[in-house]
C-alpha positions as CSV (number, residue, x, y, z in Angstrom):
1,X,27.9,-13.7,-24.9
2,X,25.8,-16.9,-25.0
3,X,22.5,-16.6,-26.7
4,X,19.4,-17.3,-24.7
5,X,17.2,-20.0,-26.2
6,X,13.5,-20.2,-25.4
7,X,10.0,-20.0,-26.7
8,X,8.6,-16.7,-27.8
9,X,5.6,-15.5,-25.8
10,X,3.2,-12.7,-26.5
11,X,5.0,-9.4,-25.6
12,X,8.5,-10.9,-26.1
13,X,11.0,-8.3,-27.3
14,X,13.2,-9.0,-30.3
15,X,16.2,-7.0,-31.4
16,X,18.7,-7.0,-34.2
17,X,20.8,-10.1,-34.4
18,X,18.2,-12.2,-32.6
19,X,17.5,-15.6,-34.3
20,X,14.0,-17.0,-34.9
21,X,14.0,-20.8,-35.4
22,X,11.1,-23.2,-35.5
23,X,11.3,-27.0,-34.8
24,X,9.6,-29.8,-36.8
25,X,5.9,-29.4,-36.5
26,X,6.1,-25.9,-35.1
27,X,5.2,-22.5,-36.6
28,X,4.9,-19.0,-35.3
29,X,4.2,-15.4,-36.1
30,X,6.0,-12.3,-34.8
31,X,4.5,-8.8,-35.0
32,X,6.4,-5.5,-35.0
33,X,5.7,-2.0,-33.8
34,X,5.1,-0.8,-37.4
35,X,2.2,-3.3,-37.8
36,X,4.4,-5.6,-40.0
37,X,4.6,-9.3,-39.3
38,X,6.8,-12.3,-40.1
39,X,5.3,-15.9,-40.0
40,X,7.5,-18.9,-40.1
41,X,6.7,-22.6,-40.8
42,X,8.5,-25.6,-39.3
43,X,12.2,-26.1,-39.7
44,X,12.8,-22.4,-40.4
45,X,15.7,-20.3,-39.3
46,X,16.0,-16.5,-39.7
47,X,17.9,-13.7,-38.1
48,X,16.7,-10.2,-37.5
49,X,19.3,-8.1,-39.1
50,X,17.8,-4.7,-38.2
51,X,14.5,-3.2,-37.0
52,X,14.1,0.4,-36.2
53,X,10.8,2.2,-36.1
54,X,9.9,5.1,-33.9
55,X,6.3,6.3,-34.0
56,X,7.6,9.8,-33.3
57,X,9.7,9.7,-36.5
58,X,13.0,10.4,-34.7
59,X,14.6,7.1,-36.0
60,X,15.2,6.2,-39.6
61,X,12.8,3.3,-40.2
62,X,14.4,0.1,-41.4
63,X,13.5,-3.7,-41.4
64,X,15.9,-6.4,-42.5
65,X,15.5,-10.2,-42.0
66,X,18.1,-12.7,-43.1
67,X,16.3,-16.0,-44.0
68,X,18.6,-19.0,-43.8
69,X,16.2,-21.9,-44.5
70,X,12.5,-22.9,-44.4
71,X,9.4,-21.0,-45.3
72,X,8.7,-17.4,-44.4
73,X,5.7,-15.2,-45.0
74,X,6.2,-11.4,-44.7
75,X,3.6,-8.6,-44.4
76,X,5.3,-5.2,-44.7
77,X,4.3,-2.5,-42.2
78,X,4.8,1.2,-41.9
79,X,8.5,1.0,-42.4
80,X,7.7,0.7,-46.1
81,X,5.5,3.7,-46.0
82,X,8.2,5.9,-44.4
83,X,11.3,4.4,-46.0
84,X,10.5,2.0,-48.9
85,X,14.2,1.2,-49.7
86,X,14.8,0.0,-46.1
87,X,12.6,-3.1,-46.1
88,X,14.7,-6.1,-47.1
89,X,14.5,-9.9,-46.8
90,X,17.8,-11.6,-47.7
91,X,18.5,-15.2,-48.4
92,X,21.5,-17.3,-49.4
93,X,20.8,-16.7,-53.1
94,X,19.5,-13.1,-53.1
95,X,17.9,-10.1,-51.5
96,X,14.2,-9.1,-51.9
97,X,13.4,-5.4,-51.5
98,X,9.8,-5.3,-50.5
99,X,7.6,-2.4,-51.3
100,X,4.2,-2.5,-49.7
101,X,3.2,-6.2,-50.1
102,X,2.7,-9.6,-48.7
103,X,5.3,-12.2,-49.8
104,X,6.1,-15.9,-49.3
105,X,9.7,-17.2,-49.3
106,X,10.9,-20.9,-49.4
107,X,14.6,-21.5,-48.9
108,X,15.9,-25.1,-49.3
109,X,19.6,-25.4,-49.8
110,X,20.4,-24.6,-53.4
111,X,16.8,-23.7,-54.4
112,X,14.6,-20.8,-53.4
113,X,11.1,-19.6,-54.3
114,X,10.2,-15.9,-53.7
115,X,6.5,-15.2,-54.3
116,X,4.2,-12.2,-54.2
117,X,0.8,-13.0,-52.6
118,X,-0.6,-9.5,-52.4
119,X,1.0,-6.4,-53.9
120,X,0.1,-2.9,-52.7
121,X,-1.0,-0.4,-55.3
122,X,1.9,1.3,-57.0
123,X,4.5,-1.1,-55.4
124,X,6.9,-3.7,-56.7
125,X,9.1,-6.5,-55.3
126,X,12.8,-6.2,-56.4
127,X,14.9,-9.3,-56.1
128,X,18.6,-9.1,-56.6
129,X,20.6,-12.3,-56.8
130,X,24.1,-12.8,-55.3
131,X,25.5,-12.7,-58.8
132,X,24.0,-9.2,-59.4
133,X,21.0,-10.1,-61.6
134,X,17.8,-8.1,-60.8
135,X,14.2,-9.1,-61.3
136,X,11.2,-6.9,-60.6
137,X,7.8,-8.5,-59.8
138,X,5.0,-6.0,-60.4
139,X,1.8,-8.0,-59.9
140,X,0.2,-10.2,-57.3
141,X,0.3,-14.0,-57.5
142,X,3.7,-14.1,-59.2
143,X,6.8,-16.0,-58.2
144,X,10.5,-16.4,-59.0
145,X,12.5,-19.6,-58.6
146,X,16.2,-19.4,-58.0
147,X,18.8,-22.2,-58.3
148,X,22.4,-21.9,-57.1
149,X,24.8,-21.7,-60.1
150,X,22.0,-21.5,-62.7
151,X,22.5,-19.2,-65.6
152,X,19.0,-19.7,-66.9
153,X,17.0,-16.4,-67.5
154,X,15.2,-15.2,-64.4
155,X,11.6,-14.7,-65.3
156,X,8.6,-14.3,-62.9
157,X,5.8,-16.9,-63.5
158,X,2.3,-17.5,-62.1
159,X,2.2,-18.8,-58.6
160,X,0.6,-22.3,-58.5
161,X,-2.8,-22.6,-56.9
162,X,-1.5,-24.9,-54.1
163,X,1.1,-22.4,-53.0
164,X,-1.4,-19.5,-53.0
165,X,-3.1,-20.7,-49.8
166,X,-0.1,-21.9,-47.9
167,X,-0.3,-19.1,-45.4
168,X,-3.7,-17.5,-46.1
């Protein structure tokens, strides 16, 4: 079926396979039943892969967003508390498994930046690249830069001051 295109409004319902795109000069924030949120900057395109969260606990909680391009900020909600392995943000170069934290992601063709702004106590961010390498970020204000076809070692580094306030 043809996809409906329109502006999101307060109270809009989103479901798995729905796309979220922003135009030049536009930005937006979507909130979810588990108190999590996704904020997008201009020229961003993402698809909700899955969201399930029942306050009664009858559903298995899960949250997955496929980030295609642009800048995305994520605040994990109660899905992480109930099912930490089921919160994932994927991108063309890897998958970030988020465990109780606030993250920032920039996707630009062959280069990506995945940053941890605020890390919940006892939690980590696990990033697995499409070629199978895994990096764990275990402290706030750290970032990982990925480049397509690069074989350089993947090491987290300090998040530059100018990026720390992009979405704060």
